[in-house]
C-alpha positions, 0 to 999 in steps of 0.5 A: 466508508464502512468496513465489515469483517468476518472471522474465517477459520482456515485449516492448514494442511500439513504440507501447506503454509498459512498464507493469507494475512488480512490487512490491507485496505479493505475492499475491493470489490472489491471495493474495499481493502481486504484483510485476509490472512489466508491460512493456506497458500492456496485458498482451494487447498485440499483437506488434509490432516489438520495440524494447526488452525489459524483465524483469518479476519476478512474486512470489506470496505464500502466507500461513501461519497467524498465530502469535499472536492480536491482543489487544484492550484496552478503554481507558476514561477519564473522558472516554470514560465520558462519551461514548456507547457509540458514541463509545468505542473499543478499542485493539488490538494489531496485532502479531499474525500472523507476521512474514511478509513481503511483498515487492515485485518489480520492479513493483508487487507489490501484489496481495497474496494471502492465500490459500494456493492463490492467486497474484497479481502485484503491480505498481508504479505511478508518479505525477507532479504532473501526474497526476489526483488523486482527492479524496474528497468528504468526507475528514473526514466523520464516521463513522456511529458517534460519533467518539472525543474526545481532547485533548492528547497523547491525540489523537495516539494515538487514531488507533490505536483502533477502534470498539467495535461493530466497525463501521468508517466508509466516509465519503468512499469511493466505491463498491466495485468487484467483484474479478476475475481471479486471480493476478498480474492480480487486481483488487480494489477500485479505487473507483468513481470510480477511486481513491476507495478511498484518501483523506486523513483527519483525525487525529481521524477516522482511528480510525474507518476500518479500514485507516489509515497515519500518514505522517510527513514529512522533518525538513528538506524538503517531500516529494511523495507519491502513491498508486495502485491496482495496477490502473489506470482502464482495467482494466490493471495499470498503475496507477503509470503516469501515474495517482494516487488521491491526491497531497499535499505532506508539509511538513517535520515534518508528519504526515498520515493516509490511509485505505484501503477494503476489498480495496485493493491498490496502492502509494505513492511519496515523493520530495523536491520536487513530483513523483515521478521516472519511468523511461524508460517513465513508471513511478515510479522511486522507493522504494515502499511497497506494500500489500494491505489486507483481501484478500477473496480471502485471508480478509481478510489484509493485507500491506505492504513497502518496495521499492527495485526500481523505483528501482534498476532505473532507476539512480536515487536510492533514498529512505529509507522505513520502514513498521511496525505502529504498535507498531513491529513487523513493520517493513520499511525502507530507508535513503537510498541503500539503505545499510541494508535490513531486511525490504525489497526491493532489485533483488538480492532480487527473487526472495527469499521472505518479505519484508515484514509481514502480519496476518490479518483485522482493522484495520491501523494502520501508521506510515510515515516518509519520508526515513528514514535 
């Protein structure tokens, strides 16, 4: 995967807020995660008196061919044999694909693109406790396929399995929205109603969904976590400015599971306390996790990365965060205050290519650690 960046200088109208942060899987193309820290709520904003200028870095990712195929191993146990075929599940190894990275630029670089000929920007989204939170009607609704049953230590591992029939649950998600535009302004599925493409699910139901992250809390304190789409409810690339698809508090040592619908691009932020910090323009200025799941404009590729660009540009605290495939491969992480940065983005790497992780079409299982050090 190759990333390309370009510096965008956007004038901020006196009545507009700087809107797009570029971070997020760079393409899309969209094919790559885009990092677009849009400096105005509307990209087509009319020219007014320039009162401030913000630099936006747009990053495009070009994905290569996977270097290794995912191996699927059918796991059978006495309990599994007793269930119906629908209840059985297959464990997969998602360590496929190249450890290509996807970085996020100064803004939500989400619009990852997985197509060689596509380019797209990603933008950062910020959320606060006061923002609207979307709660799926039935976050723990059972899948149309039978759920796998497990007890004891096996329950914690069941989330990495997938349905044997290849049919993934969409229970709890809203209607899928049509994709539009291309490049940095590409808009994938944002859910109808907006944000209904992202939902919290139970540990026992997580395996039924195609794109899932397991988020592990700090060992000592409660952290606030907020998720957003790259494209906001108004169709502009400002999803992280006052918008959130899902908010929750992650208690010390707690683990939560979040599922994403097909063709979703966006990010999440996590910070100690009960809200996310914001910059002078209202954008979330903490460490971001950026994602692009099942990009339909790029043959179903997915990508992710950790970025401190927004926090550093705002001269604020860089929180530690680590994202890996569940088997600890293709990790992207930053420790507290950016003391250690591995396969992740800081302000100085905003234009660097090949940061983050990617996988070709198929299920994605990621582990996320907040307050990582």
